N, CA, C and O atoms as a GROMACS GRO file, in nm:
protein
  424
    1MET      N    1   0.085  -0.118   0.000
    1MET     CA    2   0.000   0.000   0.000
    1MET      C    3   0.089   0.124   0.000
    1MET      O    4   0.190   0.129   0.070
    2ARG      N    5   0.052   0.224  -0.078
    2ARG     CA    6   0.129   0.348  -0.082
    2ARG      C    7   0.033   0.465  -0.075
    2ARG      O    8  -0.082   0.455  -0.118
    3ALA      N    9   0.079   0.574  -0.022
    3ALA     CA   10  -0.003   0.696  -0.012
    3ALA      C   11   0.039   0.794  -0.121
    3ALA      O   12   0.158   0.819  -0.141
    4VAL      N   13  -0.058   0.847  -0.192
    4VAL     CA   14  -0.032   0.944  -0.298
    4VAL      C   15  -0.095   1.076  -0.255
    4VAL      O   16  -0.215   1.082  -0.229
    5LEU      N   17  -0.015   1.179  -0.249
    5LEU     CA   18  -0.066   1.310  -0.208
    5LEU      C   19  -0.144   1.370  -0.325
    5LEU      O   20  -0.088   1.395  -0.432
    6SER      N   21  -0.275   1.393  -0.302
    6SER     CA   22  -0.357   1.443  -0.412
    6SER      C   23  -0.384   1.592  -0.402
    6SER      O   24  -0.410   1.657  -0.504
    7GLY      N   25  -0.381   1.648  -0.284
    7GLY     CA   26  -0.407   1.791  -0.273
    7GLY      C   27  -0.385   1.840  -0.132
    7GLY      O   28  -0.417   1.769  -0.036
    8VAL      N   29  -0.332   1.957  -0.117
    8VAL     CA   30  -0.308   2.015   0.014
    8VAL      C   31  -0.350   2.160   0.012
    8VAL      O   32  -0.309   2.236  -0.076
    9GLU      N   33  -0.431   2.198   0.109
    9GLU     CA   34  -0.466   2.338   0.129
    9GLU      C   35  -0.395   2.380   0.256
    9GLU      O   36  -0.433   2.337   0.364
   10LEU      N   37  -0.294   2.463   0.244
   10LEU     CA   38  -0.212   2.495   0.360
   10LEU      C   39  -0.272   2.603   0.448
   10LEU      O   40  -0.269   2.590   0.570
   11LEU      N   41  -0.325   2.707   0.389
   11LEU     CA   42  -0.372   2.817   0.472
   11LEU      C   43  -0.477   2.896   0.400
   11LEU      O   44  -0.465   2.927   0.281
   12ALA      N   45  -0.582   2.928   0.473
   12ALA     CA   46  -0.687   3.014   0.418
   12ALA      C   47  -0.714   3.124   0.519
   12ALA      O   48  -0.724   3.097   0.639
   13LEU      N   49  -0.726   3.246   0.473
   13LEU     CA   50  -0.752   3.359   0.562
   13LEU      C   51  -0.893   3.410   0.542
   13LEU      O   52  -0.945   3.413   0.430
   14ARG      N   53  -0.954   3.450   0.651
   14ARG     CA   54  -1.085   3.513   0.642
   14ARG      C   55  -1.088   3.622   0.747
   14ARG      O   56  -1.068   3.595   0.866
   15SER      N   57  -1.112   3.742   0.706
   15SER     CA   58  -1.121   3.849   0.803
   15SER      C   59  -1.240   3.935   0.768
   15SER      O   60  -1.288   3.934   0.654
   16GLY      N   61  -1.286   4.009   0.865
   16GLY     CA   62  -1.401   4.093   0.837
   16GLY      C   63  -1.410   4.209   0.933
   16GLY      O   64  -1.370   4.200   1.049
   17HIS      N   65  -1.464   4.318   0.883
   17HIS     CA   66  -1.500   4.431   0.965
   17HIS      C   67  -1.652   4.435   0.965
   17HIS      O   68  -1.714   4.445   0.859
   18ALA      N   69  -1.710   4.427   1.082
   18ALA     CA   70  -1.856   4.413   1.089
   18ALA      C   71  -1.920   4.544   1.131
   18ALA      O   72  -1.870   4.616   1.217
   19TYR      N   73  -2.032   4.573   1.069
   19TYR     CA   74  -2.110   4.691   1.100
   19TYR      C   75  -2.256   4.650   1.121
   19TYR      O   76  -2.300   4.550   1.065
   20ARG      N   77  -2.328   4.725   1.198
   20ARG     CA   78  -2.471   4.701   1.211
   20ARG      C   79  -2.543   4.835   1.205
   20ARG      O   80  -2.485   4.939   1.236
   21LEU      N   81  -2.667   4.832   1.165
   21LEU     CA   82  -2.746   4.953   1.157
   21LEU      C   83  -2.797   4.987   1.296
   21LEU      O   84  -2.888   4.921   1.346
   22ALA      N   85  -2.740   5.088   1.359
   22ALA     CA   86  -2.780   5.126   1.494
   22ALA      C   87  -2.898   5.224   1.489
   22ALA      O   88  -2.993   5.210   1.566
   23HIS      N   89  -2.892   5.319   1.401
   23HIS     CA   90  -3.001   5.415   1.380
   23HIS      C   91  -3.016   5.430   1.229
   23HIS      O   92  -2.939   5.372   1.153
   24LEU      N   93  -3.111   5.504   1.188
   24LEU     CA   94  -3.138   5.516   1.045
   24LEU      C   95  -3.017   5.566   0.967
   24LEU      O   96  -2.992   5.519   0.856
   25HIS      N   97  -2.942   5.661   1.021
   25HIS     CA   98  -2.828   5.719   0.949
   25HIS      C   99  -2.695   5.700   1.022
   25HIS      O  100  -2.600   5.775   0.997
   26HIS      N  101  -2.687   5.603   1.110
   26HIS     CA  102  -2.566   5.584   1.190
   26HIS      C  103  -2.529   5.436   1.192
   26HIS      O  104  -2.615   5.351   1.213
   27HIS      N  105  -2.401   5.406   1.170
   27HIS     CA  106  -2.354   5.267   1.175
   27HIS      C  107  -2.262   5.250   1.295
   27HIS      O  108  -2.172   5.332   1.317
   28ALA      N  109  -2.284   5.145   1.373
   28ALA     CA  110  -2.195   5.112   1.484
   28ALA      C  111  -2.095   5.008   1.436
   28ALA      O  112  -2.130   4.922   1.355
   29ARG      N  113  -1.974   5.015   1.483
   29ARG     CA  114  -1.868   4.925   1.439
   29ARG      C  115  -1.844   4.816   1.543
   29ARG      O  116  -1.838   4.843   1.663
   30TYR      N  117  -1.830   4.693   1.494
   30TYR     CA  118  -1.791   4.581   1.579
   30TYR      C  119  -1.645   4.550   1.553
   30TYR      O  120  -1.592   4.586   1.448
   31PRO      N  121  -1.579   4.484   1.648
   31PRO     CA  122  -1.437   4.453   1.629
   31PRO      C  123  -1.414   4.361   1.509
   31PRO      O  124  -1.494   4.273   1.481
   32ALA      N  125  -1.304   4.383   1.440
   32ALA     CA  126  -1.267   4.297   1.328
   32ALA      C  127  -1.207   4.167   1.382
   32ALA      O  128  -1.161   4.162   1.496
   33TYR      N  129  -1.210   4.064   1.299
   33TYR     CA  130  -1.149   3.938   1.338
   33TYR      C  131  -1.087   3.873   1.216
   33TYR      O  132  -1.130   3.896   1.103
   34THR      N  133  -0.985   3.792   1.241
   34THR     CA  134  -0.920   3.716   1.135
   34THR      C  135  -0.915   3.571   1.179
   34THR      O  136  -0.871   3.540   1.289
   35LEU      N  137  -0.961   3.481   1.091
   35LEU     CA  138  -0.960   3.339   1.122
   35LEU      C  139  -0.857   3.269   1.035
   35LEU      O  140  -0.846   3.298   0.916
   36PHE      N  141  -0.783   3.176   1.094
   36PHE     CA  142  -0.685   3.096   1.022
   36PHE      C  143  -0.736   2.952   1.018
   36PHE      O  144  -0.766   2.893   1.122
   37ASN      N  145  -0.745   2.896   0.897
   37ASN     CA  146  -0.790   2.760   0.877
   37ASN      C  147  -0.682   2.685   0.799
   37ASN      O  148  -0.609   2.744   0.720
   38ALA      N  149  -0.673   2.554   0.821
   38ALA     CA  150  -0.577   2.472   0.747
   38ALA      C  151  -0.639   2.336   0.719
   38ALA      O  152  -0.721   2.288   0.796
   39GLY      N  153  -0.599   2.276   0.608
   39GLY     CA  154  -0.650   2.144   0.575
   39GLY      C  155  -0.554   2.071   0.484
   39GLY      O  156  -0.475   2.133   0.414
   40ALA      N  157  -0.562   1.939   0.486
   40ALA     CA  158  -0.478   1.856   0.400
   40ALA      C  159  -0.554   1.730   0.366
   40ALA      O  160  -0.639   1.685   0.443
   41GLY      N  161  -0.524   1.672   0.251
   41GLY     CA  162  -0.590   1.550   0.210
   41GLY      C  163  -0.499   1.464   0.126
   41GLY      O  164  -0.405   1.514   0.063
   42THR      N  165  -0.527   1.337   0.124
   42THR     CA  166  -0.447   1.245   0.045
   42THR      C  167  -0.532   1.126   0.001
   42THR      O  168  -0.632   1.094   0.065
   43ASP      N  169  -0.492   1.062  -0.109
   43ASP     CA  170  -0.552   0.938  -0.155
   43ASP      C  171  -0.460   0.823  -0.115
   43ASP      O  172  -0.338   0.834  -0.128
   44VAL      N  173  -0.517   0.716  -0.067
   44VAL     CA  174  -0.440   0.595  -0.037
   44VAL      C  175  -0.474   0.494  -0.145
   44VAL      O  176  -0.590   0.455  -0.161
   45ALA      N  177  -0.372   0.451  -0.219
   45ALA     CA  178  -0.392   0.364  -0.335
   45ALA      C  179  -0.328   0.228  -0.312
   45ALA      O  180  -0.235   0.214  -0.232
   46ASP      N  181  -0.380   0.127  -0.383
   46ASP     CA  182  -0.318  -0.006  -0.376
   46ASP      C  183  -0.202  -0.012  -0.474
   46ASP      O  184  -0.167   0.089  -0.536
   47ALA      N  185  -0.141  -0.131  -0.489
   47ALA     CA  186  -0.022  -0.146  -0.575
   47ALA      C  187  -0.053  -0.119  -0.722
   47ALA      O  188   0.037  -0.083  -0.798
   48LYS      N  189  -0.179  -0.136  -0.763
   48LYS     CA  190  -0.218  -0.111  -0.902
   48LYS      C  191  -0.256   0.034  -0.928
   48LYS      O  192  -0.291   0.071  -1.040
   49GLY      N  193  -0.249   0.116  -0.826
   49GLY     CA  194  -0.279   0.258  -0.841
   49GLY      C  195  -0.425   0.294  -0.823
   49GLY      O  196  -0.463   0.409  -0.845
   50ARG      N  197  -0.508   0.198  -0.784
   50ARG     CA  198  -0.650   0.227  -0.759
   50ARG      C  199  -0.667   0.289  -0.621
   50ARG      O  200  -0.608   0.242  -0.523
   51THR      N  201  -0.745   0.392  -0.614
   51THR     CA  202  -0.768   0.459  -0.487
   51THR      C  203  -0.855   0.372  -0.397
   51THR      O  204  -0.966   0.334  -0.433
   52MET      N  205  -0.803   0.340  -0.280
   52MET     CA  206  -0.877   0.260  -0.182
   52MET      C  207  -0.966   0.351  -0.098
   52MET      O  208  -1.082   0.319  -0.072
   53PHE      N  209  -0.910   0.465  -0.056
   53PHE     CA  210  -0.986   0.565   0.017
   53PHE      C  211  -0.910   0.696   0.017
   53PHE      O  212  -0.790   0.700  -0.010
   54SER      N  213  -0.981   0.802   0.048
   54SER     CA  214  -0.920   0.934   0.061
   54SER      C  215  -0.936   0.979   0.205
   54SER      O  216  -1.038   0.952   0.268
   55LEU      N  217  -0.836   1.047   0.256
   55LEU     CA  218  -0.837   1.093   0.394
   55LEU      C  219  -0.812   1.243   0.396
   55LEU      O  220  -0.717   1.291   0.334
   56TYR      N  221  -0.896   1.317   0.466
   56TYR     CA  222  -0.885   1.462   0.476
   56TYR      C  223  -0.885   1.505   0.622
   56TYR      O  224  -0.963   1.453   0.702
   57LEU      N  225  -0.798   1.598   0.657
   57LEU     CA  226  -0.792   1.656   0.790
   57LEU      C  227  -0.810   1.807   0.776
   57LEU      O  228  -0.756   1.868   0.683
   58ALA      N  229  -0.886   1.866   0.866
   58ALA     CA  230  -0.908   2.011   0.860
   58ALA      C  231  -0.913   2.068   1.001
   58ALA      O  232  -0.960   2.003   1.094
   59ALA      N  233  -0.864   2.189   1.016
   59ALA     CA  234  -0.871   2.264   1.142
   59ALA      C  235  -0.919   2.404   1.109
   59ALA      O  236  -0.861   2.471   1.024
   60ASN      N  237  -1.023   2.448   1.175
   60ASN     CA  238  -1.078   2.583   1.155
   60ASN      C  239  -1.060   2.665   1.281
   60ASN      O  240  -1.066   2.612   1.392
   61ASN      N  241  -1.037   2.794   1.263
   61ASN     CA  242  -1.014   2.886   1.374
   61ASN      C  243  -0.898   2.836   1.461
   61ASN      O  244  -0.914   2.814   1.581
   62LEU      N  245  -0.782   2.818   1.398
   62LEU     CA  246  -0.665   2.760   1.465
   62LEU      C  247  -0.626   2.830   1.594
   62LEU      O  248  -0.581   2.765   1.688
   63PHE      N  249  -0.641   2.961   1.599
   63PHE     CA  250  -0.598   3.036   1.718
   63PHE      C  251  -0.713   3.061   1.815
   63PHE      O  252  -0.700   3.141   1.907
   64ASP      N  253  -0.826   2.993   1.794
   64ASP     CA  254  -0.940   2.995   1.884
   64ASP      C  255  -0.987   3.138   1.914
   64ASP      O  256  -1.004   3.175   2.030
   65VAL      N  257  -1.007   3.217   1.808
   65VAL     CA  258  -1.050   3.356   1.821
   65VAL      C  259  -1.198   3.361   1.860
   65VAL      O  260  -1.281   3.292   1.800
   66ALA      N  261  -1.230   3.442   1.959
   66ALA     CA  262  -1.370   3.463   1.997
   66ALA      C  263  -1.425   3.574   1.908
   66ALA      O  264  -1.373   3.686   1.907
   67TYR      N  265  -1.532   3.543   1.832
   67TYR     CA  266  -1.586   3.642   1.739
   67TYR      C  267  -1.737   3.624   1.726
   67TYR      O  268  -1.791   3.517   1.752
   68GLN      N  269  -1.802   3.732   1.684
   68GLN     CA  270  -1.944   3.730   1.656
   68GLN      C  271  -1.966   3.783   1.515
   68GLN      O  272  -1.910   3.885   1.477
   69SER      N  273  -2.047   3.712   1.439
   69SER     CA  274  -2.083   3.759   1.307
   69SER      C  275  -2.175   3.879   1.324
   69SER      O  276  -2.264   3.878   1.409
   70HIS      N  277  -2.155   3.983   1.243
   70HIS     CA  278  -2.240   4.101   1.257
   70HIS      C  279  -2.384   4.072   1.214
   70HIS      O  280  -2.473   4.151   1.244
   71LEU      N  281  -2.408   3.961   1.143
   71LEU     CA  282  -2.544   3.925   1.103
   71LEU      C  283  -2.616   3.838   1.206
   71LEU      O  284  -2.734   3.810   1.192
   72SER      N  285  -2.544   3.796   1.309
   72SER     CA  286  -2.602   3.707   1.409
   72SER      C  287  -2.701   3.782   1.498
   72SER      O  288  -2.671   3.889   1.550
   73ARG      N  289  -2.819   3.723   1.513
   73ARG     CA  290  -2.918   3.783   1.604
   73ARG      C  291  -2.890   3.743   1.749
   73ARG      O  292  -2.948   3.800   1.842
   74LEU      N  293  -2.802   3.646   1.769
   74LEU     CA  294  -2.770   3.598   1.903
   74LEU      C  295  -2.674   3.690   1.978
   74LEU      O  296  -2.650   3.670   2.097
   75LYS      N  297  -2.619   3.789   1.910
   75LYS     CA  298  -2.527   3.881   1.977
   75LYS      C  299  -2.600   3.973   2.075
   75LYS      O  300  -2.536   4.040   2.156
   76TYR      N  301  -2.732   3.976   2.067
   76TYR     CA  302  -2.810   4.063   2.155
   76TYR      C  303  -2.856   3.992   2.282
   76TYR      O  304  -2.924   4.051   2.365
   77GLU      N  305  -2.818   3.866   2.298
   77GLU     CA  306  -2.856   3.790   2.418
   77GLU      C  307  -2.791   3.852   2.542
   77GLU      O  308  -2.698   3.932   2.532
   78GLU      N  309  -2.841   3.812   2.656
   78GLU     CA  310  -2.788   3.861   2.784
   78GLU      C  311  -2.644   3.814   2.805
   78GLU      O  312  -2.595   3.730   2.729
   79THR      N  313  -2.578   3.867   2.905
   79THR     CA  314  -2.442   3.830   2.936
   79THR      C  315  -2.435   3.684   2.979
   79THR      O  316  -2.515   3.638   3.061
   80ASN      N  317  -2.339   3.612   2.923
   80ASN     CA  318  -2.318   3.472   2.957
   80ASN      C  319  -2.235   3.467   3.085
   80ASN      O  320  -2.123   3.518   3.087
   81ASN      N  321  -2.288   3.406   3.190
   81ASN     CA  322  -2.218   3.402   3.319
   81ASN      C  323  -2.089   3.319   3.312
   81ASN      O  324  -1.996   3.345   3.388
   82ALA      N  325  -2.083   3.222   3.223
   82ALA     CA  326  -1.963   3.138   3.212
   82ALA      C  327  -1.846   3.213   3.148
   82ALA      O  328  -1.731   3.192   3.187
   83THR      N  329  -1.875   3.300   3.051
   83THR     CA  330  -1.767   3.370   2.979
   83THR      C  331  -1.756   3.517   3.017
   83THR      O  332  -1.651   3.579   2.998
   84GLY      N  333  -1.863   3.574   3.070
   84GLY     CA  334  -1.863   3.716   3.103
   84GLY      C  335  -1.884   3.806   2.982
   84GLY      O  336  -1.872   3.928   2.993
   85ARG      N  337  -1.914   3.746   2.866
   85ARG     CA  338  -1.934   3.822   2.744
   85ARG      C  339  -2.083   3.828   2.710
   85ARG      O  340  -2.159   3.736   2.742
   86ARG      N  341  -2.122   3.936   2.645
   86ARG     CA  342  -2.261   3.952   2.605
   86ARG      C  343  -2.286   3.878   2.474
   86ARG      O  344  -2.207   3.889   2.380
   87GLY      N  345  -2.394   3.806   2.467
   87GLY     CA  346  -2.433   3.739   2.343
   87GLY      C  347  -2.370   3.602   2.326
   87GLY      O  348  -2.294   3.555   2.411
   88VAL      N  349  -2.404   3.540   2.215
   88VAL     CA  350  -2.353   3.407   2.181
   88VAL      C  351  -2.248   3.423   2.072
   88VAL      O  352  -2.273   3.483   1.967
   89TYR      N  353  -2.130   3.370   2.098
   89TYR     CA  354  -2.020   3.380   2.003
   89TYR      C  355  -2.020   3.261   1.909
   89TYR      O  356  -2.080   3.157   1.939
   90ASN      N  357  -1.953   3.275   1.794
   90ASN     CA  358  -1.943   3.166   1.698
   90ASN      C  359  -1.850   3.057   1.752
   90ASN      O  360  -1.788   3.073   1.857
   91LEU      N  361  -1.842   2.946   1.679
   91LEU     CA  362  -1.760   2.833   1.722
   91LEU      C  363  -1.614   2.870   1.739
   91LEU      O  364  -1.561   2.955   1.666
   92GLY      N  365  -1.552   2.807   1.834
   92GLY     CA  366  -1.408   2.822   1.852
   92GLY      C  367  -1.335   2.728   1.757
   92GLY      O  368  -1.382   2.702   1.646
   93ARG      N  369  -1.222   2.677   1.801
   93ARG     CA  370  -1.142   2.588   1.719
   93ARG      C  371  -1.219   2.458   1.693
   93ARG      O  372  -1.279   2.402   1.784
   94THR      N  373  -1.216   2.412   1.569
   94THR     CA  374  -1.278   2.285   1.534
   94THR      C  375  -1.180   2.202   1.453
   94THR      O  376  -1.108   2.255   1.368
   95LEU      N  377  -1.178   2.074   1.479
   95LEU     CA  378  -1.094   1.979   1.406
   95LEU      C  379  -1.187   1.876   1.343
   95LEU      O  380  -1.284   1.832   1.406
   96SER      N  381  -1.158   1.837   1.219
   96SER     CA  382  -1.243   1.738   1.154
   96SER      C  383  -1.159   1.640   1.072
   96SER      O  384  -1.052   1.674   1.020
   97VAL      N  385  -1.212   1.519   1.062
   97VAL     CA  386  -1.150   1.414   0.983
   97VAL      C  387  -1.258   1.360   0.890
   97VAL      O  388  -1.371   1.335   0.932
   98LYS      N  389  -1.223   1.343   0.763
   98LYS     CA  390  -1.319   1.289   0.666
   98LYS      C  391  -1.251   1.176   0.590
   98LYS      O  392  -1.139   1.190   0.541
   99VAL      N  393  -1.321   1.062   0.580
   99VAL     CA  394  -1.273   0.949   0.503
   99VAL      C  395  -1.375   0.923   0.392
   99VAL      O  396  -1.494   0.909   0.419
  100VAL      N  397  -1.328   0.918   0.268
  100VAL     CA  398  -1.414   0.893   0.153
  100VAL      C  399  -1.371   0.760   0.092
  100VAL      O  400  -1.257   0.744   0.049
  101VAL      N  401  -1.465   0.665   0.090
  101VAL     CA  402  -1.438   0.533   0.033
  101VAL      C  403  -1.518   0.522  -0.096
  101VAL      O  404  -1.640   0.527  -0.093
  102PRO      N  405  -1.449   0.506  -0.210
  102PRO     CA  406  -1.522   0.493  -0.336
  102PRO      C  407  -1.593   0.357  -0.345
  102PRO      O  408  -1.535   0.253  -0.313
  103LEU      N  409  -1.717   0.359  -0.387
  103LEU     CA  410  -1.794   0.237  -0.407
  103LEU      C  411  -1.803   0.210  -0.556
  103LEU      O  412  -1.841   0.298  -0.634
  104VAL      N  413  -1.770   0.088  -0.596
  104VAL     CA  414  -1.775   0.050  -0.737
  104VAL      C  415  -1.872  -0.067  -0.749
  104VAL      O  416  -1.853  -0.171  -0.687
  105PHE      N  417  -1.976  -0.049  -0.828
  105PHE     CA  418  -2.075  -0.154  -0.851
  105PHE      C  419  -2.056  -0.207  -0.993
  105PHE      O  420  -2.054  -0.130  -1.089
  106LYS      N  421  -2.041  -0.337  -1.004
  106LYS     CA  422  -2.022  -0.398  -1.137
  106LYS      C  423  -2.140  -0.486  -1.173
  106LYS      O  424  -2.142  -0.545  -1.280
   0.00000   0.00000   0.00000
């Protein structure tokens, strides 16, 4: 069995400056945030070169940034006693593994 590298995504950046409509002619500014994501994938092939399965690893929000989307209606919730912050924040760091097994019907 040998592993063949089929594709690698090393780094993706996403940042944003969020605004909300506070009054009819006034915009309030929310803090900007930058998220770092990384992922990698490979195909595992047999001796004849047929792909047995593909394996993908991904990590989102690598630096575990606390952020709120400016479109989220949950940012107006009461203060969270566990974090001391107002509203509900988006997900922190997430790790995922995906295995894709090709099915061949003859």
